[in-house]
C-alpha positions as CSV (number, residue, x, y, z in Angstrom):
1,L,84.3,111.6,97.9
2,G,83.5,111.9,101.6
3,H,85.9,114.8,101.7
4,A,84.9,116.4,98.4
5,L,81.5,116.5,100.1
6,D,82.8,118.2,103.1
7,A,84.9,120.4,101.2
8,A,82.2,121.5,98.8
9,D,80.2,122.0,101.8
10,R,82.5,123.9,103.8
11,A,83.0,126.4,100.5
12,A,79.2,126.5,100.2
13,D,79.4,125.5,96.7
14,R,76.1,123.8,95.8
15,E,77.1,123.0,92.3
16,L,80.3,121.3,93.5
17,L,78.3,119.4,96.1
18,A,75.6,118.4,93.8
19,R,78.4,117.0,91.6
20,A,80.1,115.3,94.5
21,H,76.9,113.3,95.5
22,L,76.4,112.4,92.2
23,A,79.9,110.8,92.1
24,R,79.5,109.1,95.2
25,G,75.9,108.0,94.4
26,R,77.3,106.2,91.3
27,A,80.5,104.6,93.5
28,R,77.5,103.7,96.0
29,E,75.7,102.1,93.0
30,A,78.8,99.9,91.6
31,L,79.2,98.6,95.2
32,A,75.6,97.1,95.0
33,R,75.1,100.0,98.1
34,Y,71.6,100.9,96.1
35,R,69.6,103.0,99.2
36,D,72.9,105.0,99.7
37,A,73.0,105.5,96.2
38,M,69.6,106.6,95.8
39,D,70.1,108.9,99.0
40,D,73.0,110.6,96.9
41,F,71.3,110.9,93.8
42,A,68.6,112.7,95.5
43,A,70.7,114.8,97.5
44,A,72.5,115.5,94.1
45,A,69.3,116.7,92.3
46,R,67.9,118.7,95.7
47,T,71.4,120.8,95.4
48,A,71.5,121.1,91.7
49,R,68.2,122.8,91.8
50,L,69.0,125.0,94.4
51,A,71.9,125.9,92.7
52,G,70.1,126.7,89.4
53,D,71.9,124.3,87.3
54,R,69.1,122.2,85.4
55,R,71.8,120.2,83.4
56,L,72.8,118.7,86.7
57,E,69.6,118.1,88.1
58,M,68.6,116.2,85.0
59,R,71.8,114.1,85.4
60,A,70.9,113.4,89.1
61,L,67.3,112.7,88.0
62,R,68.6,110.0,85.3
63,D,70.6,108.2,87.8
64,L,68.1,108.3,90.4
65,G,65.7,106.9,88.3
66,G,68.3,104.0,86.4
67,H,69.3,101.3,87.9
68,A,69.6,101.5,91.8
69,A,66.1,102.8,91.9
70,G,65.0,99.1,90.3
71,A,67.0,97.3,93.2
72,S,65.9,96.4,96.5
């Protein structure tokens, strides 16, 4: 997923970048890396907003407010 983030960034593809952040955030959440997951979800929401993709932004916001937000 790190390579996907790099490729999306190089291509200046905001939607792909947001999707990669979302996927990495979910993987990090599954690994109990909650702070890192929240960082990725927040980045996904910001990037989706910049891309004008409201559905993707909502997915990221839901993940940001999910299980990772309740963990310490």
